[in-house]
Structure formats: C-alpha cells, structure tokens
N, CA, C and O atoms as a GROMACS GRO file, in nm:
protein
  404
    1MET      N    1   9.472  18.756  16.998
    1MET     CA    2   9.572  18.791  16.898
    1MET      C    3   9.685  18.870  16.964
    1MET      O    4   9.660  18.957  17.048
    2SER      N    5   9.804  18.840  16.926
    2SER     CA    6   9.921  18.908  16.983
    2SER      C    7   9.928  19.053  16.936
    2SER      O    8   9.886  19.086  16.825
    3VAL      N    9   9.982  19.138  17.023
    3VAL     CA   10  10.005  19.278  16.985
    3VAL      C   11  10.141  19.295  16.918
    3VAL      O   12  10.174  19.403  16.870
    4GLY      N   13  10.220  19.188  16.916
    4GLY     CA   14  10.354  19.195  16.859
    4GLY      C   15  10.352  19.221  16.710
    4GLY      O   16  10.256  19.187  16.640
    5GLY      N   17  10.460  19.281  16.662
    5GLY     CA   18  10.474  19.304  16.518
    5GLY      C   19  10.544  19.435  16.490
    5GLY      O   20  10.598  19.501  16.578
    6THR      N   21  10.541  19.470  16.362
    6THR     CA   22  10.599  19.594  16.314
    6THR      C   23  10.486  19.680  16.259
    6THR      O   24  10.405  19.634  16.179
    7TYR      N   25  10.483  19.806  16.302
    7TYR     CA   26  10.376  19.897  16.263
    7TYR      C   27  10.435  20.018  16.190
    7TYR      O   28  10.533  20.076  16.235
    8ASP      N   29  10.374  20.054  16.076
    8ASP     CA   30  10.406  20.180  16.010
    8ASP      C   31  10.322  20.286  16.078
    8ASP      O   32  10.199  20.282  16.069
    9CYS      N   33  10.386  20.381  16.145
    9CYS     CA   34  10.314  20.478  16.228
    9CYS      C   35  10.332  20.622  16.181
    9CYS      O   36  10.428  20.655  16.111
   10VAL      N   37  10.236  20.705  16.221
   10VAL     CA   38  10.244  20.849  16.203
   10VAL      C   39  10.210  20.912  16.337
   10VAL      O   40  10.106  20.882  16.396
   11THR      N   41  10.298  21.001  16.385
   11THR     CA   42  10.274  21.076  16.507
   11THR      C   43  10.263  21.223  16.471
   11THR      O   44  10.351  21.277  16.404
   12LYS      N   45  10.155  21.287  16.514
   12LYS     CA   46  10.133  21.429  16.483
   12LYS      C   47  10.201  21.513  16.590
   12LYS      O   48  10.151  21.526  16.701
   13THR      N   49  10.317  21.570  16.554
   13THR     CA   50  10.400  21.645  16.649
   13THR      C   51  10.395  21.794  16.618
   13THR      O   52  10.344  21.835  16.514
   14PRO      N   53  10.450  21.877  16.709
   14PRO     CA   54  10.460  22.021  16.680
   14PRO      C   55  10.546  22.049  16.556
   14PRO      O   56  10.537  22.157  16.497
   15MET      N   57  10.629  21.952  16.516
   15MET     CA   58  10.715  21.967  16.398
   15MET      C   59  10.650  21.905  16.275
   15MET      O   60  10.717  21.884  16.174
   16GLY      N   61  10.521  21.876  16.281
   16GLY     CA   62  10.451  21.814  16.170
   16GLY      C   63  10.440  21.664  16.190
   16GLY      O   64  10.482  21.610  16.292
   17GLU      N   65  10.383  21.596  16.091
   17GLU     CA   66  10.365  21.452  16.100
   17GLU      C   67  10.500  21.381  16.086
   17GLU      O   68  10.574  21.405  15.991
   18GLN      N   69  10.529  21.294  16.182
   18GLN     CA   70  10.653  21.218  16.182
   18GLN      C   71  10.620  21.072  16.156
   18GLN      O   72  10.549  21.008  16.234
   19LYS      N   73  10.674  21.019  16.046
   19LYS     CA   74  10.653  20.878  16.014
   19LYS      C   75  10.762  20.796  16.081
   19LYS      O   76  10.877  20.838  16.091
   20SER      N   77  10.723  20.676  16.127
   20SER     CA   78  10.820  20.589  16.194
   20SER      C   79  10.777  20.444  16.179
   20SER      O   80  10.664  20.414  16.140
   21THR      N   81  10.870  20.356  16.211
   21THR     CA   82  10.843  20.213  16.218
   21THR      C   83  10.856  20.174  16.364
   21THR      O   84  10.964  20.186  16.423
   22PHE      N   85  10.746  20.127  16.423
   22PHE     CA   86  10.740  20.091  16.564
   22PHE      C   87  10.738  19.939  16.574
   22PHE      O   88  10.648  19.874  16.522
   23THR      N   89  10.839  19.883  16.641
   23THR     CA   90  10.851  19.738  16.654
   23THR      C   91  10.816  19.697  16.797
   23THR      O   92  10.870  19.752  16.893
   24VAL      N   93  10.726  19.599  16.809
   24VAL     CA   94  10.682  19.548  16.938
   24VAL      C   95  10.718  19.400  16.946
   24VAL      O   96  10.669  19.319  16.867
   25VAL      N   97  10.805  19.366  17.043
   25VAL     CA   98  10.849  19.227  17.062
   25VAL      C   99  10.806  19.183  17.202
   25VAL      O  100  10.874  19.214  17.300
   26PRO      N  101  10.692  19.111  17.213
   26PRO     CA  102  10.644  19.069  17.344
   26PRO      C  103  10.738  18.969  17.411
   26PRO      O  104  10.807  18.892  17.344
   27SER      N  105  10.740  18.973  17.545
   27SER     CA  106  10.815  18.875  17.623
   27SER      C  107  10.743  18.740  17.616
   27SER      O  108  10.630  18.732  17.568
   28ASP      N  109  10.809  18.636  17.664
   28ASP     CA  110  10.750  18.502  17.660
   28ASP      C  111  10.619  18.495  17.736
   28ASP      O  112  10.527  18.424  17.696
   29ASP      N  113  10.608  18.570  17.847
   29ASP     CA  114  10.484  18.564  17.925
   29ASP      C  115  10.379  18.665  17.877
   29ASP      O  116  10.268  18.667  17.928
   30GLY      N  117  10.414  18.748  17.778
   30GLY     CA  118  10.317  18.840  17.718
   30GLY      C  119  10.278  18.959  17.803
   30GLY      O  120  10.180  19.026  17.771
   31THR      N  121  10.353  18.989  17.909
   31THR     CA  122  10.317  19.103  17.995
   31THR      C  123  10.406  19.225  17.973
   31THR      O  124  10.373  19.336  18.016
   32THR      N  125  10.520  19.205  17.907
   32THR     CA  126  10.611  19.316  17.878
   32THR      C  127  10.656  19.305  17.732
   32THR      O  128  10.635  19.204  17.666
   33PHE      N  129  10.719  19.413  17.684
   33PHE     CA  130  10.773  19.407  17.548
   33PHE      C  131  10.895  19.497  17.535
   33PHE      O  132  10.915  19.591  17.611
   34THR      N  133  10.976  19.464  17.435
   34THR     CA  134  11.088  19.547  17.395
   34THR      C  135  11.061  19.588  17.251
   34THR      O  136  10.964  19.545  17.190
   35GLY      N  137  11.147  19.672  17.198
   35GLY     CA  138  11.132  19.715  17.060
   35GLY      C  139  11.195  19.850  17.041
   35GLY      O  140  11.275  19.896  17.122
   36GLN      N  141  11.157  19.914  16.930
   36GLN     CA  142  11.209  20.046  16.902
   36GLN      C  143  11.115  20.119  16.809
   36GLN      O  144  11.029  20.060  16.743
   37ASN      N  145  11.134  20.251  16.805
   37ASN     CA  146  11.060  20.338  16.715
   37ASN      C  147  11.164  20.411  16.631
   37ASN      O  148  11.240  20.494  16.682
   38ALA      N  149  11.168  20.379  16.502
   38ALA     CA  150  11.271  20.434  16.414
   38ALA      C  151  11.206  20.524  16.309
   38ALA      O  152  11.113  20.484  16.240
   39GLY      N  153  11.259  20.647  16.298
   39GLY     CA  154  11.207  20.742  16.200
   39GLY      C  155  11.317  20.831  16.146
   39GLY      O  156  11.436  20.803  16.163
   40THR      N  157  11.277  20.940  16.081
   40THR     CA  158  11.373  21.028  16.017
   40THR      C  159  11.465  21.098  16.117
   40THR      O  160  11.575  21.139  16.081
   41LEU      N  161  11.420  21.113  16.243
   41LEU     CA  162  11.502  21.179  16.344
   41LEU      C  163  11.587  21.080  16.424
   41LEU      O  164  11.651  21.118  16.522
   42GLY      N  165  11.588  20.953  16.381
   42GLY     CA  166  11.668  20.854  16.450
   42GLY      C  167  11.582  20.743  16.509
   42GLY      O  168  11.463  20.733  16.480
   43SER      N  169  11.646  20.661  16.592
   43SER     CA  170  11.579  20.546  16.651
   43SER      C  171  11.582  20.557  16.803
   43SER      O  172  11.682  20.598  16.862
   44MET      N  173  11.470  20.519  16.865
   44MET     CA  174  11.460  20.520  17.011
   44MET      C  175  11.419  20.381  17.058
   44MET      O  176  11.325  20.322  17.006
   45ASP      N  177  11.491  20.329  17.157
   45ASP     CA  178  11.457  20.200  17.215
   45ASP      C  179  11.342  20.215  17.313
   45ASP      O  180  11.332  20.315  17.384
   46VAL      N  181  11.254  20.113  17.316
   46VAL     CA  182  11.145  20.108  17.411
   46VAL      C  183  11.202  20.075  17.549
   46VAL      O  184  11.284  19.985  17.563
   47LYS      N  185  11.155  20.150  17.651
   47LYS     CA  186  11.189  20.121  17.791
   47LYS      C  187  11.059  20.095  17.866
   47LYS      O  188  10.956  20.155  17.834
   48ASP      N  189  11.064  20.006  17.964
   48ASP     CA  190  10.948  19.980  18.050
   48ASP      C  191  10.823  19.946  17.970
   48ASP      O  192  10.713  19.987  18.007
   49GLY      N  193  10.838  19.870  17.860
   49GLY     CA  194  10.723  19.832  17.779
   49GLY      C  195  10.635  19.732  17.853
   49GLY      O  196  10.683  19.629  17.900
   50LYS      N  197  10.506  19.764  17.862
   50LYS     CA  198  10.412  19.677  17.933
   50LYS      C  199  10.293  19.648  17.842
   50LYS      O  200  10.251  19.732  17.762
   51ILE      N  201  10.239  19.525  17.856
   51ILE     CA  202  10.122  19.482  17.780
   51ILE      C  203  10.012  19.446  17.879
   51ILE      O  204  10.033  19.368  17.971
   52ASP      N  205   9.894  19.504  17.859
   52ASP     CA  206   9.777  19.471  17.940
   52ASP      C  207   9.662  19.444  17.842
   52ASP      O  208   9.596  19.538  17.796
   53GLY      N  209   9.640  19.317  17.811
   53GLY     CA  210   9.541  19.282  17.709
   53GLY      C  211   9.588  19.330  17.574
   53GLY      O  212   9.689  19.282  17.522
   54ASN      N  213   9.515  19.426  17.513
   54ASN     CA  214   9.558  19.482  17.385
   54ASN      C  215   9.608  19.626  17.400
   54ASN      O  216   9.616  19.700  17.302
   55THR      N  217   9.644  19.664  17.525
   55THR     CA  218   9.695  19.799  17.551
   55THR      C  219   9.845  19.794  17.579
   55THR      O  220   9.892  19.712  17.658
   56LEU      N  221   9.918  19.881  17.513
   56LEU     CA  222  10.063  19.894  17.530
   56LEU      C  223  10.094  20.024  17.603
   56LEU      O  224  10.031  20.127  17.575
   57THR      N  225  10.189  20.021  17.696
   57THR     CA  226  10.245  20.144  17.755
   57THR      C  227  10.396  20.131  17.750
   57THR      O  228  10.450  20.021  17.767
   58TRP      N  229  10.466  20.242  17.728
   58TRP     CA  230  10.611  20.238  17.716
   58TRP      C  231  10.669  20.378  17.732
   58TRP      O  232  10.597  20.478  17.732
   59LYS      N  233  10.801  20.383  17.745
   59LYS     CA  234  10.876  20.508  17.748
   59LYS      C  235  10.988  20.500  17.645
   59LYS      O  236  11.033  20.391  17.610
   60MET      N  237  11.031  20.615  17.598
   60MET     CA  238  11.144  20.624  17.504
   60MET      C  239  11.222  20.750  17.538
   60MET      O  240  11.163  20.853  17.570
   61ASP      N  241  11.354  20.742  17.530
   61ASP     CA  242  11.439  20.859  17.553
   61ASP      C  243  11.473  20.922  17.418
   61ASP      O  244  11.547  20.864  17.338
   62MET      N  245  11.420  21.040  17.394
   62MET     CA  246  11.446  21.114  17.270
   62MET      C  247  11.567  21.204  17.292
   62MET      O  248  11.584  21.261  17.400
   63THR      N  249  11.651  21.217  17.190
   63THR     CA  250  11.765  21.308  17.199
   63THR      C  251  11.757  21.420  17.096
   63THR      O  252  11.816  21.527  17.116
   64VAL      N  253  11.684  21.398  16.984
   64VAL     CA  254  11.672  21.498  16.877
   64VAL      C  255  11.525  21.532  16.860
   64VAL      O  256  11.446  21.438  16.851
   65PRO      N  257  11.482  21.657  16.855
   65PRO     CA  258  11.565  21.776  16.854
   65PRO      C  259  11.610  21.823  16.993
   65PRO      O  260  11.690  21.915  17.004
   66MET      N  261  11.558  21.758  17.101
   66MET     CA  262  11.601  21.794  17.236
   66MET      C  263  11.586  21.672  17.326
   66MET      O  264  11.499  21.588  17.301
   67PRO      N  265  11.668  21.661  17.430
   67PRO     CA  266  11.655  21.546  17.521
   67PRO      C  267  11.523  21.550  17.597
   67PRO      O  268  11.485  21.653  17.654
   68MET      N  269  11.453  21.437  17.598
   68MET     CA  270  11.323  21.431  17.664
   68MET      C  271  11.280  21.284  17.673
   68MET      O  272  11.310  21.205  17.583
   69THR      N  273  11.211  21.248  17.781
   69THR     CA  274  11.154  21.115  17.790
   69THR      C  275  11.009  21.121  17.742
   69THR      O  276  10.929  21.198  17.794
   70LEU      N  277  10.978  21.040  17.643
   70LEU     CA  278  10.844  21.032  17.589
   70LEU      C  279  10.771  20.915  17.654
   70LEU      O  280  10.832  20.811  17.680
   71GLU      N  281  10.642  20.931  17.679
   71GLU     CA  282  10.561  20.824  17.736
   71GLU      C  283  10.449  20.791  17.639
   71GLU      O  284  10.370  20.878  17.601
   72GLY      N  285  10.443  20.664  17.598
   72GLY     CA  286  10.344  20.624  17.500
   72GLY      C  287  10.239  20.532  17.559
   72GLY      O  288  10.264  20.457  17.654
   73LYS      N  289  10.120  20.538  17.500
   73LYS     CA  290  10.011  20.446  17.535
   73LYS      C  291   9.930  20.425  17.408
   73LYS      O  292   9.891  20.521  17.342
   74ALA      N  293   9.905  20.298  17.375
   74ALA     CA  294   9.830  20.269  17.254
   74ALA      C  295   9.750  20.141  17.270
   74ALA      O  296   9.782  20.055  17.353
   75THR      N  297   9.646  20.130  17.190
   75THR     CA  298   9.561  20.012  17.186
   75THR      C  299   9.573  19.950  17.048
   75THR      O  300   9.573  20.020  16.947
   76VAL      N  301   9.582  19.817  17.044
   76VAL     CA  302   9.589  19.745  16.917
   76VAL      C  303   9.455  19.675  16.896
   76VAL      O  304   9.411  19.595  16.979
   77GLU      N  305   9.391  19.706  16.784
   77GLU     CA  306   9.266  19.640  16.742
   77GLU      C  307   9.292  19.581  16.605
   77GLU      O  308   9.304  19.654  16.507
   78GLY      N  309   9.302  19.447  16.598
   78GLY     CA  310   9.337  19.384  16.471
   78GLY      C  311   9.477  19.426  16.431
   78GLY      O  312   9.573  19.398  16.503
   79ASP      N  313   9.490  19.493  16.316
   79ASP     CA  314   9.621  19.540  16.271
   79ASP      C  315   9.637  19.691  16.287
   79ASP      O  316   9.732  19.750  16.235
   80GLN      N  317   9.543  19.756  16.359
   80GLN     CA  318   9.547  19.901  16.379
   80GLN      C  319   9.598  19.934  16.519
   80GLN      O  320   9.554  19.876  16.618
   81LEU      N  321   9.691  20.029  16.526
   81LEU     CA  322   9.742  20.080  16.652
   81LEU      C  323   9.696  20.225  16.665
   81LEU      O  324   9.714  20.304  16.572
   82THR      N  325   9.637  20.260  16.779
   82THR     CA  326   9.589  20.396  16.802
   82THR      C  327   9.627  20.437  16.944
   82THR      O  328   9.600  20.365  17.040
   83GLY      N  329   9.689  20.554  16.956
   83GLY     CA  330   9.727  20.599  17.089
   83GLY      C  331   9.784  20.738  17.089
   83GLY      O  332   9.759  20.818  17.000
   84THR      N  333   9.864  20.764  17.194
   84THR     CA  334   9.926  20.895  17.210
   84THR      C  335  10.069  20.878  17.260
   84THR      O  336  10.104  20.778  17.323
   85VAL      N  337  10.149  20.978  17.231
   85VAL     CA  338  10.284  20.988  17.287
   85VAL      C  339  10.288  21.120  17.363
   85VAL      O  340  10.268  21.226  17.304
   86ASN      N  341  10.314  21.114  17.494
   86ASN     CA  342  10.316  21.234  17.576
   86ASN      C  343  10.458  21.288  17.579
   86ASN      O  344  10.553  21.219  17.616
   87ALA      N  345  10.471  21.414  17.538
   87ALA     CA  346  10.602  21.479  17.529
   87ALA      C  347  10.615  21.592  17.629
   87ALA      O  348  10.651  21.704  17.592
   88GLY      N  349  10.585  21.564  17.755
   88GLY     CA  350  10.603  21.663  17.860
   88GLY      C  351  10.528  21.791  17.834
   88GLY      O  352  10.406  21.790  17.817
   89ALA      N  353  10.599  21.903  17.830
   89ALA     CA  354  10.537  22.034  17.811
   89ALA      C  355  10.468  22.048  17.677
   89ALA      O  356  10.383  22.136  17.660
   90PHE      N  357  10.503  21.963  17.580
   90PHE     CA  358  10.442  21.969  17.447
   90PHE      C  359  10.308  21.895  17.442
   90PHE      O  360  10.236  21.903  17.343
   91GLY      N  361  10.276  21.823  17.550
   91GLY     CA  362  10.147  21.757  17.558
   91GLY      C  363  10.144  21.623  17.486
   91GLY      O  364  10.246  21.570  17.443
   92ALA      N  365  10.022  21.570  17.473
   92ALA     CA  366  10.001  21.439  17.411
   92ALA      C  367   9.986  21.455  17.260
   92ALA      O  368   9.909  21.539  17.212
   93MET      N  369  10.060  21.373  17.187
   93MET     CA  370  10.057  21.378  17.041
   93MET      C  371   9.992  21.250  16.989
   93MET      O  372  10.033  21.140  17.028
   94PRO      N  373   9.890  21.260  16.902
   94PRO     CA  374   9.824  21.141  16.850
   94PRO      C  375   9.919  21.055  16.766
   94PRO      O  376   9.999  21.106  16.688
   95MET      N  377   9.908  20.923  16.786
   95MET     CA  378   9.991  20.826  16.710
   95MET      C  379   9.898  20.719  16.653
   95MET      O  380   9.817  20.663  16.726
   96THR      N  381   9.910  20.692  16.526
   96THR     CA  382   9.834  20.584  16.464
   96THR      C  383   9.930  20.497  16.384
   96THR      O  384  10.036  20.542  16.341
   97GLY      N  385   9.892  20.371  16.367
   97GLY     CA  386   9.978  20.280  16.294
   97GLY      C  387   9.902  20.164  16.233
   97GLY      O  388   9.792  20.130  16.275
   98GLN      N  389   9.965  20.104  16.134
   98GLN     CA  390   9.912  19.986  16.065
   98GLN      C  391  10.018  19.877  16.073
   98GLN      O  392  10.133  19.899  16.035
   99ARG      N  393   9.978  19.758  16.123
   99ARG     CA  394  10.073  19.648  16.133
   99ARG      C  395  10.112  19.601  15.992
   99ARG      O  396  10.027  19.581  15.906
  100THR      N  397  10.242  19.584  15.973
  100THR     CA  398  10.292  19.540  15.842
  100THR      C  399  10.355  19.403  15.851
  100THR      O  400  10.378  19.338  15.748
  101GLY      N  401  10.384  19.357  15.972
  101GLY     CA  402  10.447  19.226  15.984
  101GLY      C  403  10.451  19.182  16.128
  101GLY      O  404  10.500  19.074  16.158
   0.00000   0.00000   0.00000
C-alpha cells in the first residue's frame, strides 16, 4: 500500500498540540516524496523526503515562531501515521495522523 495521501495530524509541541494537514506525494519510483505540512502557524514544504518501505523521513524549514530546520520520521500503518518531529534544542515531538485522502 502506498504511503501517499493527505493526513490530518497532531504534533505535541512546547506550544501545545498543533493540528496540521500533512501531504505526501510519492515520486514515480516510490523512493522519495514531496509535499507540505500546513497548520495554523503557516505552511512548510517538505525537503529531502525519503520513503523506505512504510517509513518516511523528511525535513522542513520553519520560520514561525522562530527559524529552525525540523527533521521528521514517521511510519505509516494502514491509514495511521505515527512518528516524531525533531526540533533541535526542543527535542523530539510526537506526531500522529489519520489519512483522509
């Protein structure tokens, strides 16, 4: 099953739970992906998105509330996404999601 799709996600951050829509668009060969994570603090494009089986890894450049590169890693099981977003000095923040499309 493809990991591609749109996920309604919640990331537990130091600023509380942040809801977002995470879009995963796999490449033709299924080894990389593009997409974005859009929430109340704005939208971040996926950089260096990689797919290894049902595991996703990616980076995003955050600008609000402060400039920082976030590193994400998640596993897709069926329509459930479970992983973490590493925010440097703030550590790893749990991220969960449900595929909606």
